[in-house]
MIVOBA-364150 format. One record per residue (C-alpha): y, z, x; residue in one letter; residue number from 1. Coordinates in steps of 0.05 Angstrom, whole numbers. Example, Ala and Ser with C-alpha at 12.3 -4.5 7.8 and 13.67 -1.06 7.14 Angstrom:
2
+--------+--------+--------+-----+-----+
!     py !     pz !     px ! res !   n !
+--------+--------+--------+-----+-----+
!    -90 !    156 !    246 !   A !   1 !
!    -21 !    143 !    273 !   S !   2 !
+--------+--------+--------+-----+-----+
END
This chain:
410
+--------+--------+--------+-----+-----+
!     py !     pz !     px ! res !   n !
+--------+--------+--------+-----+-----+
!   -444 !    168 !   -162 !   M !   1 !
!   -443 !    101 !   -159 !   I !   2 !
!   -405 !     55 !   -214 !   A !   3 !
!   -413 !    -18 !   -209 !   L !   4 !
!   -343 !    -41 !   -231 !   Y !   5 !
!   -279 !      4 !   -241 !   V !   6 !
!   -220 !    -22 !   -275 !   K !   7 !
!   -168 !    -45 !   -229 !   R !   8 !
!    -95 !    -48 !   -259 !   H !   9 !
!    -78 !   -113 !   -221 !   A !  10 !
!   -126 !   -150 !   -260 !   E !  11 !
!    -73 !   -162 !   -312 !   E !  12 !
!    -26 !   -181 !   -251 !   V !  13 !
!    -76 !   -234 !   -222 !   V !  14 !
!    -88 !   -268 !   -290 !   R !  15 !
!    -16 !   -278 !   -297 !   K !  16 !
!    -10 !   -309 !   -229 !   L !  17 !
!    -59 !   -351 !   -242 !   S !  18 !
!    -33 !   -378 !   -310 !   A !  19 !
!     33 !   -392 !   -266 !   M !  20 !
!      6 !   -422 !   -194 !   F !  21 !
!    -39 !   -471 !   -172 !   G !  22 !
!    -69 !   -419 !   -119 !   A !  23 !
!    -70 !   -337 !   -130 !   V !  24 !
!    -75 !   -295 !    -54 !   L !  25 !
!    -95 !   -234 !    -61 !   V !  26 !
!    -84 !   -195 !      3 !   T !  27 !
!    -87 !   -124 !     30 !   G !  28 !
!   -128 !    -73 !     73 !   P !  29 !
!   -206 !    -91 !     85 !   R !  30 !
!   -251 !    -58 !     40 !   Q !  31 !
!   -193 !    -43 !    -19 !   V !  32 !
!   -229 !    -81 !    -59 !   G !  33 !
!   -204 !   -149 !    -58 !   K !  34 !
!   -262 !   -193 !    -69 !   T !  35 !
!   -283 !   -143 !   -125 !   T !  36 !
!   -218 !   -161 !   -158 !   L !  37 !
!   -220 !   -235 !   -154 !   L !  38 !
!   -297 !   -230 !   -171 !   E !  39 !
!   -282 !   -192 !   -242 !   E !  40 !
!   -223 !   -240 !   -259 !   V !  41 !
!   -248 !   -299 !   -235 !   A !  42 !
!   -318 !   -305 !   -267 !   Q !  43 !
!   -359 !   -369 !   -276 !   G !  44 !
!   -310 !   -393 !   -213 !   V !  45 !
!   -353 !   -420 !   -148 !   R !  46 !
!   -344 !   -370 !    -95 !   Q !  47 !
!   -349 !   -390 !    -18 !   V !  48 !
!   -340 !   -327 !     32 !   T !  49 !
!   -320 !   -348 !    100 !   L !  50 !
!   -350 !   -287 !    131 !   D !  51 !
!   -413 !   -342 !    128 !   D !  52 !
!   -415 !   -378 !    199 !   K !  53 !
!   -441 !   -442 !    163 !   L !  54 !
!   -388 !   -438 !    113 !   L !  55 !
!   -332 !   -427 !    172 !   L !  56 !
!   -354 !   -479 !    211 !   A !  57 !
!   -344 !   -536 !    159 !   G !  58 !
!   -285 !   -509 !    134 !   A !  59 !
!   -247 !   -505 !    202 !   V !  60 !
!   -283 !   -571 !    231 !   E !  61 !
!   -282 !   -614 !    168 !   Q !  62 !
!   -226 !   -580 !    127 !   S !  63 !
!   -214 !   -659 !     93 !   G !  64 !
!   -282 !   -653 !     70 !   T !  65 !
!   -286 !   -572 !     51 !   F !  66 !
!   -265 !   -577 !    -11 !   F !  67 !
!   -312 !   -638 !    -37 !   K !  68 !
!   -365 !   -600 !    -20 !   D !  69 !
!   -331 !   -539 !    -64 !   N !  70 !
!   -288 !   -564 !   -111 !   P !  71 !
!   -238 !   -526 !   -146 !   P !  72 !
!   -234 !   -478 !   -189 !   P !  73 !
!   -260 !   -451 !   -125 !   V !  74 !
!   -255 !   -380 !    -94 !   F !  75 !
!   -244 !   -379 !    -12 !   V !  76 !
!   -262 !   -305 !     11 !   D !  77 !
!   -223 !   -286 !     77 !   E !  78 !
!   -190 !   -347 !     75 !   V !  79 !
!   -151 !   -320 !    144 !   Q !  80 !
!   -209 !   -346 !    187 !   H !  81 !
!   -196 !   -423 !    170 !   A !  82 !
!   -114 !   -435 !    157 !   P !  83 !
!   -123 !   -510 !    167 !   N !  84 !
!   -154 !   -509 !     93 !   L !  85 !
!    -78 !   -495 !     65 !   F !  86 !
!    -55 !   -564 !     75 !   P !  87 !
!   -107 !   -587 !     40 !   H !  88 !
!   -103 !   -533 !    -21 !   I !  89 !
!    -23 !   -559 !    -20 !   K !  90 !
!    -48 !   -640 !    -30 !   M !  91 !
!    -97 !   -625 !    -86 !   I !  92 !
!    -46 !   -580 !   -120 !   L !  93 !
!      8 !   -631 !   -112 !   D !  94 !
!    -40 !   -691 !   -138 !   K !  95 !
!    -67 !   -648 !   -192 !   D !  96 !
!    -15 !   -600 !   -217 !   K !  97 !
!    -69 !   -561 !   -248 !   K !  98 !
!    -56 !   -473 !   -256 !   K !  99 !
!   -109 !   -429 !   -224 !   G ! 100 !
!   -149 !   -479 !   -185 !   Q ! 101 !
!   -148 !   -430 !   -117 !   F ! 102 !
!   -165 !   -358 !   -115 !   Y ! 103 !
!   -153 !   -330 !    -49 !   L ! 104 !
!   -169 !   -267 !     -5 !   S ! 105 !
!   -150 !   -244 !     63 !   G ! 106 !
!   -156 !   -178 !     98 !   S ! 107 !
!   -108 !   -199 !    156 !   Q ! 108 !
!    -41 !   -227 !    141 !   Q ! 109 !
!    -10 !   -245 !    211 !   F ! 110 !
!    -22 !   -312 !    221 !   E ! 111 !
!    -39 !   -325 !    153 !   M ! 112 !
!     21 !   -310 !    126 !   M ! 113 !
!     63 !   -357 !    167 !   K ! 114 !
!     10 !   -413 !    145 !   N ! 115 !
!     22 !   -400 !     65 !   V ! 116 !
!     93 !   -398 !     68 !   S ! 117 !
!     96 !   -460 !    106 !   E ! 118 !
!     38 !   -504 !     68 !   S ! 119 !
!     38 !   -463 !     -8 !   L ! 120 !
!    118 !   -446 !    -22 !   A ! 121 !
!    125 !   -451 !    -95 !   G ! 122 !
!     49 !   -459 !   -111 !   R ! 123 !
!     22 !   -393 !    -99 !   L ! 124 !
!     17 !   -325 !   -126 !   G ! 125 !
!     11 !   -265 !    -87 !   I ! 126 !
!    -12 !   -197 !   -102 !   L ! 127 !
!    -18 !   -140 !    -54 !   N ! 128 !
!    -74 !    -94 !    -58 !   L ! 129 !
!    -86 !    -21 !    -35 !   L ! 130 !
!   -146 !     30 !    -48 !   G ! 131 !
!   -149 !     63 !   -118 !   F ! 132 !
!    -95 !     94 !   -150 !   S ! 133 !
!   -102 !    162 !   -179 !   L ! 134 !
!    -91 !    129 !   -243 !   R ! 135 !
!   -160 !     81 !   -234 !   E ! 136 !
!   -197 !    141 !   -210 !   R ! 137 !
!   -184 !    171 !   -272 !   F ! 138 !
!   -185 !    116 !   -329 !   G ! 139 !
!   -109 !    114 !   -350 !   A ! 140 !
!    -97 !     45 !   -380 !   A ! 141 !
!    -21 !     61 !   -364 !   F ! 142 !
!      4 !     14 !   -311 !   S ! 143 !
!     82 !     16 !   -308 !   E ! 144 !
!    116 !     29 !   -241 !   P ! 145 !
!    133 !    104 !   -226 !   F ! 146 !
!    203 !    108 !   -250 !   L ! 147 !
!    233 !    182 !   -270 !   P ! 148 !
!    263 !    175 !   -331 !   T ! 149 !
!    253 !    194 !   -402 !   D ! 150 !
!    216 !    139 !   -424 !   E ! 151 !
!    171 !    140 !   -364 !   Y ! 152 !
!    156 !    204 !   -378 !   C ! 153 !
!    134 !    208 !   -449 !   T ! 154 !
!     95 !    140 !   -443 !   A ! 155 !
!     57 !    172 !   -384 !   R ! 156 !
!     46 !    236 !   -421 !   Q ! 157 !
!     11 !    200 !   -476 !   A ! 158 !
!    -46 !    171 !   -423 !   D ! 159 !
!    -59 !    242 !   -368 !   L ! 160 !
!   -121 !    269 !   -338 !   A ! 161 !
!   -118 !    339 !   -314 !   E ! 162 !
!   -125 !    340 !   -239 !   I ! 163 !
!   -141 !    412 !   -211 !   P ! 164 !
!   -109 !    429 !   -149 !   Y ! 165 !
!   -166 !    435 !    -97 !   E ! 166 !
!   -188 !    363 !   -128 !   D ! 167 !
!   -115 !    340 !    -98 !   V ! 168 !
!   -137 !    360 !    -32 !   W ! 169 !
!   -199 !    337 !    -33 !   N ! 170 !
!   -166 !    269 !    -64 !   I ! 171 !
!   -121 !    268 !     -3 !   I ! 172 !
!   -171 !    275 !     55 !   H ! 173 !
!   -224 !    239 !     31 !   R ! 174 !
!   -172 !    172 !     13 !   G ! 175 !
!   -174 !    119 !    -29 !   C ! 176 !
!   -227 !     73 !     -4 !   M ! 177 !
!   -268 !     44 !    -62 !   P ! 178 !
!   -328 !     64 !    -29 !   E ! 179 !
!   -319 !    131 !    -10 !   L ! 180 !
!   -284 !    152 !    -72 !   V ! 181 !
!   -344 !    116 !   -113 !   L ! 182 !
!   -409 !    143 !    -68 !   N ! 183 !
!   -394 !    227 !    -53 !   D ! 184 !
!   -453 !    225 !    -14 !   D ! 185 !
!   -424 !    181 !     37 !   Y ! 186 !
!   -412 !    208 !     97 !   D ! 187 !
!   -327 !    210 !    109 !   W ! 188 !
!   -330 !    215 !    190 !   R ! 189 !
!   -388 !    158 !    199 !   M ! 190 !
!   -349 !    114 !    134 !   F ! 191 !
!   -278 !    115 !    175 !   F ! 192 !
!   -307 !    112 !    245 !   G ! 193 !
!   -339 !     52 !    221 !   A ! 194 !
!   -279 !     24 !    190 !   Y ! 195 !
!   -240 !     37 !    251 !   V ! 196 !
!   -283 !      0 !    298 !   K ! 197 !
!   -284 !    -60 !    253 !   T ! 198 !
!   -212 !    -60 !    250 !   Y ! 199 !
!   -198 !    -58 !    308 !   I ! 200 !
!   -251 !   -114 !    342 !   E ! 201 !
!   -241 !   -162 !    286 !   R ! 202 !
!   -173 !   -159 !    256 !   D ! 203 !
!   -130 !   -141 !    320 !   V ! 204 !
!   -175 !   -174 !    369 !   R ! 205 !
!   -180 !   -241 !    332 !   Q ! 206 !
!   -110 !   -253 !    319 !   L ! 207 !
!    -69 !   -215 !    371 !   T ! 208 !
!    -68 !   -204 !    446 !   Q ! 209 !
!    -80 !   -129 !    443 !   V ! 210 !
!   -110 !   -118 !    517 !   G ! 211 !
!   -131 !    -50 !    512 !   N ! 212 !
!   -172 !    -24 !    453 !   E ! 213 !
!   -172 !     40 !    468 !   V ! 214 !
!   -102 !     48 !    475 !   K ! 215 !
!    -91 !     16 !    412 !   F ! 216 !
!   -138 !     61 !    373 !   L ! 217 !
!    -85 !    127 !    412 !   N ! 218 !
!    -29 !     79 !    379 !   F ! 219 !
!    -63 !     83 !    315 !   M ! 220 !
!    -75 !    166 !    319 !   T ! 221 !
!     -4 !    172 !    348 !   A ! 222 !
!     29 !    130 !    286 !   A ! 223 !
!    -17 !    171 !    238 !   A ! 224 !
!      6 !    248 !    266 !   S ! 225 !
!     73 !    218 !    247 !   C ! 226 !
!     61 !    201 !    181 !   T ! 227 !
!    120 !    224 !    137 !   G ! 228 !
!    179 !    225 !    196 !   Q ! 229 !
!    230 !    177 !    224 !   L ! 230 !
!    205 !    124 !    263 !   L ! 231 !
!    205 !    129 !    336 !   N ! 232 !
!    182 !     84 !    373 !   L ! 233 !
!    194 !    104 !    447 !   A ! 234 !
!    162 !    171 !    428 !   S ! 235 !
!    105 !    135 !    415 !   L ! 236 !
!    100 !     86 !    473 !   A ! 237 !
!    112 !    148 !    520 !   R ! 238 !
!     54 !    188 !    477 !   D ! 239 !
!      3 !    133 !    486 !   V ! 240 !
!     25 !    105 !    557 !   G ! 241 !
!     55 !     30 !    538 !   I ! 242 !
!    120 !     -6 !    536 !   S ! 243 !
!    162 !     -1 !    484 !   Q ! 244 !
!    160 !    -76 !    462 !   P ! 245 !
!     81 !    -66 !    459 !   T ! 246 !
!     86 !     -4 !    409 !   A ! 247 !
!    136 !    -49 !    363 !   E ! 248 !
!     86 !   -102 !    369 !   R ! 249 !
!     24 !    -57 !    357 !   W ! 250 !
!     70 !    -19 !    297 !   L ! 251 !
!     77 !    -89 !    266 !   S ! 252 !
!     -1 !   -105 !    266 !   I ! 253 !
!     -9 !    -42 !    226 !   L ! 254 !
!     50 !    -55 !    183 !   V ! 255 !
!     25 !   -126 !    165 !   T ! 256 !
!    -50 !   -111 !    151 !   S ! 257 !
!    -27 !    -57 !    104 !   G ! 258 !
!    -50 !      6 !    149 !   I ! 259 !
!     29 !     24 !    151 !   V ! 260 !
!     91 !     28 !    106 !   H ! 261 !
!    152 !     33 !    140 !   L ! 262 !
!    203 !     66 !     81 !   L ! 263 !
!    282 !     42 !     93 !   P ! 264 !
!    337 !     86 !     91 !   P ! 265 !
!    375 !     72 !     30 !   Y ! 266 !
!    449 !     39 !     56 !   H ! 267 !
!    495 !     -4 !     29 !   N ! 268 !
!    573 !    -28 !     45 !   N ! 269 !
!    592 !     33 !      3 !   I ! 270 !
!    547 !     83 !     46 !   V ! 271 !
!    560 !     77 !    123 !   K ! 272 !
!    540 !    141 !    146 !   R ! 273 !
!    470 !    139 !    127 !   T ! 274 !
!    416 !    131 !    183 !   V ! 275 !
!    385 !     65 !    192 !   K ! 276 !
!    312 !     88 !    218 !   T ! 277 !
!    256 !     82 !    170 !   P ! 278 !
!    203 !    130 !    160 !   K ! 279 !
!    135 !    114 !    170 !   L ! 280 !
!     76 !    126 !    121 !   Y ! 281 !
!      2 !    116 !    126 !   F ! 282 !
!    -18 !     81 !     64 !   L ! 283 !
!    -94 !    117 !     61 !   D ! 284 !
!    -86 !    189 !     78 !   T ! 285 !
!   -162 !    189 !     86 !   G ! 286 !
!   -158 !    147 !    146 !   L ! 287 !
!    -90 !    188 !    172 !   A ! 288 !
!   -140 !    243 !    165 !   A ! 289 !
!   -196 !    222 !    207 !   Y ! 290 !
!   -149 !    198 !    261 !   L ! 291 !
!   -118 !    265 !    266 !   T ! 292 !
!   -175 !    298 !    261 !   R ! 293 !
!   -176 !    349 !    205 !   W ! 294 !
!   -245 !    345 !    186 !   N ! 295 !
!   -236 !    383 !    117 !   T ! 296 !
!   -194 !    387 !     56 !   P ! 297 !
!   -199 !    459 !     70 !   E ! 298 !
!   -156 !    460 !    147 !   V ! 299 !
!   -115 !    402 !    120 !   L ! 300 !
!    -85 !    434 !     60 !   K ! 301 !
!    -61 !    497 !     97 !   T ! 302 !
!    -44 !    462 !    167 !   G ! 303 !
!     13 !    449 !    200 !   A ! 304 !
!     11 !    376 !    176 !   M ! 305 !
!     -1 !    390 !     97 !   A ! 306 !
!     72 !    374 !     76 !   G ! 307 !
!     69 !    306 !    107 !   A ! 308 !
!      1 !    283 !     80 !   F ! 309 !
!     20 !    301 !      8 !   F ! 310 !
!     88 !    271 !     22 !   E ! 311 !
!     49 !    218 !     47 !   S ! 312 !
!     -2 !    219 !    -12 !   F ! 313 !
!     56 !    210 !    -62 !   V ! 314 !
!     90 !    146 !    -33 !   I ! 315 !
!     26 !    117 !    -31 !   S ! 316 !
!     15 !    129 !   -104 !   E ! 317 !
!     81 !    111 !   -117 !   I ! 318 !
!     79 !     37 !    -78 !   I ! 319 !
!      8 !     21 !   -115 !   K ! 320 !
!     36 !     30 !   -177 !   S ! 321 !
!     96 !    -29 !   -157 !   Y ! 322 !
!     40 !    -71 !   -123 !   Y ! 323 !
!    -13 !    -67 !   -183 !   N ! 324 !
!     43 !    -96 !   -227 !   K ! 325 !
!     61 !   -157 !   -186 !   G ! 326 !
!    120 !   -125 !   -147 !   V ! 327 !
!    117 !   -155 !    -70 !   L ! 328 !
!    192 !   -130 !    -52 !   D ! 329 !
!    196 !    -55 !    -65 !   L ! 330 !
!    251 !    -19 !    -89 !   P ! 331 !
!    238 !     39 !    -54 !   L ! 332 !
!    285 !     71 !      4 !   Y ! 333 !
!    296 !    146 !     23 !   F ! 334 !
!    366 !    182 !     49 !   Y ! 335 !
!    392 !    217 !     98 !   R ! 336 !
!    464 !    216 !    124 !   D ! 337 !
!    502 !    253 !    187 !   K ! 338 !
!    507 !    310 !    153 !   D ! 339 !
!    431 !    315 !    146 !   M ! 340 !
!    421 !    319 !     67 !   S ! 341 !
!    356 !    283 !     56 !   E ! 342 !
!    320 !    249 !    -10 !   I ! 343 !
!    248 !    241 !      9 !   D ! 344 !
!    253 !    175 !    -44 !   L ! 345 !
!    302 !    145 !    -79 !   I ! 346 !
!    282 !     81 !   -122 !   I ! 347 !
!    339 !     27 !   -143 !   E ! 348 !
!    328 !      0 !   -214 !   D ! 349 !
!    379 !    -44 !   -253 !   N ! 350 !
!    434 !    -19 !   -203 !   G ! 351 !
!    418 !     63 !   -213 !   T ! 352 !
!    388 !    104 !   -162 !   L ! 353 !
!    338 !    158 !   -181 !   Y ! 354 !
!    330 !    204 !   -133 !   P ! 355 !
!    257 !    241 !   -109 !   L ! 356 !
!    236 !    307 !    -68 !   E ! 357 !
!    168 !    312 !    -61 !   I ! 358 !
!    143 !    379 !    -51 !   K ! 359 !
!     59 !    404 !    -32 !   K ! 360 !
!     86 !    472 !    -69 !   H ! 361 !
!     75 !    495 !   -144 !   A ! 362 !
!    136 !    535 !   -147 !   D ! 363 !
!    200 !    483 !   -146 !   P ! 364 !
!    266 !    517 !   -155 !   D ! 365 !
!    339 !    487 !   -161 !   K ! 366 !
!    354 !    488 !    -87 !   G ! 367 !
!    295 !    433 !    -79 !   D ! 368 !
!    340 !    382 !   -111 !   I ! 369 !
!    401 !    408 !    -70 !   K ! 370 !
!    412 !    342 !    -27 !   A ! 371 !
!    416 !    304 !   -102 !   F ! 372 !
!    493 !    321 !    -98 !   G ! 373 !
!    502 !    269 !    -37 !   A ! 374 !
!    490 !    221 !    -79 !   L ! 375 !
!    540 !    243 !   -132 !   D ! 376 !
!    595 !    245 !    -86 !   K ! 377 !
!    597 !    175 !    -70 !   I ! 378 !
!    643 !    130 !   -108 !   K ! 379 !
!    611 !     66 !   -139 !   G ! 380 !
!    535 !     99 !   -138 !   I ! 381 !
!    506 !    109 !   -212 !   R ! 382 !
!    453 !    163 !   -209 !   R ! 383 !
!    400 !    169 !   -260 !   G ! 384 !
!    352 !    218 !   -271 !   S ! 385 !
!    303 !    248 !   -211 !   G ! 386 !
!    260 !    305 !   -201 !   G ! 387 !
!    207 !    343 !   -156 !   V ! 388 !
!    140 !    310 !   -156 !   I ! 389 !
!     86 !    372 !   -133 !   C ! 390 !
!     30 !    415 !   -152 !   L ! 391 !
!     68 !    449 !   -211 !   Y ! 392 !
!     22 !    445 !   -282 !   D ! 393 !
!     74 !    427 !   -325 !   N ! 394 !
!    136 !    370 !   -340 !   L ! 395 !
!    197 !    415 !   -344 !   I ! 396 !
!    272 !    408 !   -339 !   T ! 397 !
!    292 !    435 !   -271 !   L ! 398 !
!    378 !    425 !   -279 !   K ! 399 !
!    418 !    377 !   -326 !   D ! 400 !
!    366 !    308 !   -322 !   N ! 401 !
!    327 !    327 !   -265 !   D ! 402 !
!    255 !    359 !   -268 !   R ! 403 !
!    199 !    383 !   -244 !   V ! 404 !
!    139 !    328 !   -245 !   I ! 405 !
!     70 !    344 !   -231 !   P ! 406 !
!     27 !    296 !   -183 !   I ! 407 !
!    -13 !    274 !   -248 !   K ! 408 !
!     52 !    238 !   -273 !   Y ! 409 !
!     52 !    194 !   -221 !   L ! 410 !
+--------+--------+--------+-----+-----+
END
C-alpha cells in the first residue's frame, strides 16, 4: 500500500509558526517526513535542497547572493549543510519584517541549533517532528497532547480506532518511519540497515569526531538494549570499550539527532529524596528492535525486553502528542525515590502532577498504581488523576480518579 500523503498533525503548528515568525525550522531524525510536511504546508513556495551539490556549493561559497538567486519566500531543505546562510536570513528578516519568508528543514541539530540560537533568536519558530503517531496511522483528527483527565478521555473517545492486540506488536516492531508504515512490502531489516549506515556516515561522521564507526554502532546497539532503563553511562562505556567521556559525547549525539530521549526524574525543592539519573528511551522502537536483533514481532512480544519496548513505544507516542502541538519543553518526568517507589511517567500540567504506569499486560489491577501513593504523602504536591496505560480493551475506573487507559487512547 502506497499513499501519496498522510496528514500530519504538525501541519497546523507549522502554519501558526509561519504567521508568527519570519522563519520556521522543522527538525528531527532522518526520514521522518520533514520535507514532505513542509512541501504540503508551503505549497507554491520555491524549494531548494542543499543535498544538491551545485546548490550547496553556491550556498557555502556565495552565501551573500544565495537569496538573490533564491528569493523568499523559499523552502531550504537540509539547511544544516550551510549554517553560513543564517546571518543572511537574519538580515533579510530584519529589513523586510515579513512573516513566513523562510521554511527550513534539517536532520542534524548539532551545529545547526547553535547557529540558529546565535543568528535567529526571536525570528524563528521551531517544530520537532518524529515519525508517524498512532493517531496519524489511523486517521484520527484528534490532536491534543495526552493527559489522563476526564476532559481528555471524553474528547479522545469521540475519535477512536480499534487496534487489535496483534497489530500493536506489529506496529511496535516495524517502527514509525513513514516509508515503512506506508509500504508493507519494504523489507524491515534492509530499510534499517541502510538507515543506520546513512545516519552514521552522514549525520555522525560529518558533524562530530567519531573516530571508530564500528564502535559507534556498537554504542547505539548497547543504548538500544537499555531502552526503558535508568541511564548507566559507566556500564555503556564498559560494554563498548570506550571512555566514559566518549560515551557521554556519543549519547549526546543520539539525543540531539532525535534517536534517543532522556526522560528526566521529577524533583523540586520539596522532593529531595528522588534519584537524579534520567531514563533512556529509543524514540523509534523499530530501530531499537533492529539494533538489538528482535527480528520478528512474535519474538519481541514474548522476549525479555517486551515490557521495555512497550514502555518505550508509549513514551514515544506521548512525546509525539506534545511535539505535534509545538511543545518544545516537554512536561514529562518519571519518579523514583530512595525507597524504590517508582512511577513510569508523570505529566506536569498547571502545577498538577498526573501519574501513569505503563504495562504490557491486559489485566491491570490496583497493585499497578500502588506507587501513586508516594505522591500523596508529599506536602505541597497536588496530584491529579492517573492511570495504567496497557493492552486492556476498555476505559474503566480502577480506583478513585485513577483508571485503566487502553493504548488506543494515546
